[in-house]
N, C-alpha and C positions, 0 to 999 in steps of 0.2 A: 190169428184168430182175435178178435176184436177184443173177445175180455177178457185178454191177458194179460192186463196190468192191473187186475184185482188179484193175480198173484202172486205177481210181485211188491203188491201193497202189502199182502199176507206177508211176504218176506221181510219186507221192512219192518215190520208191527215186531212182528216177531225178534227178530236182531234187538231192535227197542228194547221189547222186554226183557229178553234173558241180559241186556246188560244193565237194566233197569236192578233186575234179582239179584246178579252177581257182583253189583258195584256197591248198589245200597242196601238191600234189604237182608242179602244174607253175611255180608260185614260186620251191619249192626249188630245179627243175634250172635254170630261170631263175640263177638268183641266183647257180651257180656259173661260166655263162656270161658275169659282168657286166651282166646286168638285160637281154639280150637276148633277144626273146620267142619261144616255140617256135611252129613251124611251123606248126601245129595250130589257133594263136589270131589267124595275121596271117588276116586277113577277105580280103584281094586276094592273099593268096600272098606269098612271097618273089621276087623278081626274081633274072636271075641276082647282081648285084654284093649283094645281101642275104643269100644264099646260100652266098654264099664268104665271106662275113664272120662269118654264123655259125659254117660250117663249121670258121673257123680259131679261134673259140672255142672248138668242140668240141674241136678237135687240140687246144690250149694248154692244156684241162682236163685232157686225156686222160694229158698228158705230166705233169702236175702230181700228181693223181690216182694215177700210178703211183710217183712219188717218195712220195709219202703213205701209199700204201695204203690207201688207199679208193676208196670204187665214184664210175666219172667218171661225167658227167653223160650222158654216151653212154649206156650203159649204165643208167643213170636215167633215161633216154629211151626206150629198147627195152622194160625192164622195165615202163613205164606202159604200151608200147603191149601187152604180153603180160598186163597184169592188169587193172585198173582201165578204159584205153581197148579193150580185146577187147569188154567187159561193156555199157560205156556206148552204143557204138552201136545194139545190137538192141533195148537198152531203151527209147532214145531213137525208133527207130523205134514200136515198138509203142504208146509214149503217146501218139506222132502220131495210127496209126492208131485209138487208143481214142476219142480229146478227138474225131476223127470222125465215128466211129460215136455219142458219148453225145451229141454236138450234138442227135440224130434219135431214139434210141432211150431215154436215160436220164429215168428219172423219169413225164413227162408227155409223153412222146414222140412222134411223129406213127407211127403204124404202117406208114403206105402215105407214104412220104416222096415229094415232087413229083421231075419227072425232073432235072432241076437242081441237086436237093439229093442227088440219089442220082449225077450225073457230080461235083460237087465233093467226094462221098467217092473215090469213083474218082480222081479226082485226088491228093488227100492219100496213099490207098496207092500211087501210082504214084510218088509222090516220096517218101514215107517209105525203098520200096527202094530208088530211086534214090540216094536218101541216102544209106542204109546202106551201098551199092557202092562210093560215092566216098570214105568214112571210111574203109574196111577197105583201101584201095586206099592211100590216101592213107599211111595209117599205114605200110603196106610198100613205098613207095616212102621215106620220110621216112626208114625204118629203114637203107637200100640209102644215103642221103647221108649219114646223121648218126651212125649206129651204127657201135658199136665196130669191126668189121674195114675201113669204110671208113675209121676213123680211120690206117689203115694201106694202106690202097689208096691213097689220096689222092682227091680233089673230083671226082664226077662229075657236072660239068656238063652232062651230057646228059638229064638227068634233074629238070632243076628246072622243067623247063618243065611237063613229064607233074604235077609235085606244086602247081605253082601252078593248074593246068588244075583237078584232083582239088579245093585247098581252094577258090578260088570256087566246082565245084560245088554241095560243100559246101553253103557256105553262102547262094546260090543257093536251093536248092532246100528248105531250110529254111526260109528268109523267104517264099519263093512258100508253102510247106503253113501256116506260122502265117499268113497270111494269106486262105485259105481257111477254116480254120478259122476263124478270127475271123469271119469272112463267115456261114460256118455257125451258128454262136452265135448272131447278130445274129439270123437268120432266124427262130433256135425263138425268140429273144426277141419277135420282132417278130408270132410266132401265137401265145403266149400274150396278147398283147395285145390282139388281133383279139376281138371280142363273137363269141356262139356265133349260129350260125345260128339262125334261129327256128324253134322244134317241135326243135331237137336236147336 
């Protein structure tokens, strides 16, 4: 398909945005918190004690920021979710879907994929949408716990388990989708290596 290059462009943009968030934005916020990792980057999610410690770090920085007249880590965290981390989840979901389809239809792909390949693509699509929902909900819950309004309202421990489930769900769906995509591309490579049928 002649428009497949757009999919590769989306993948490159997604990778670039991920690099910016992981290497620039998140470390800058984490540095204001004494090096504590943001919830988005903790694969298993924060437990109650970890979330309390992180909330205390956000609160301490919030007070320092007010005294120094600068943006707090809490405000920067919410701003990240409203900018780069608002665009990144749909880009990543689209990249996952594209990589699944490209394993069959890009270049010398099969016109009629097998039933197993079709099921694999369908599963990747379902996982991509599940990831998207988990990531958006995770951001909303994290903002409710660690956002500027939460700095005056106090620690909301009832949301910690929800945040942990969403974080784990995000990474689990991404991992399974990645494994399926790799399997689809391996299957494509094996088809390439198969000798052509006699008389084909």
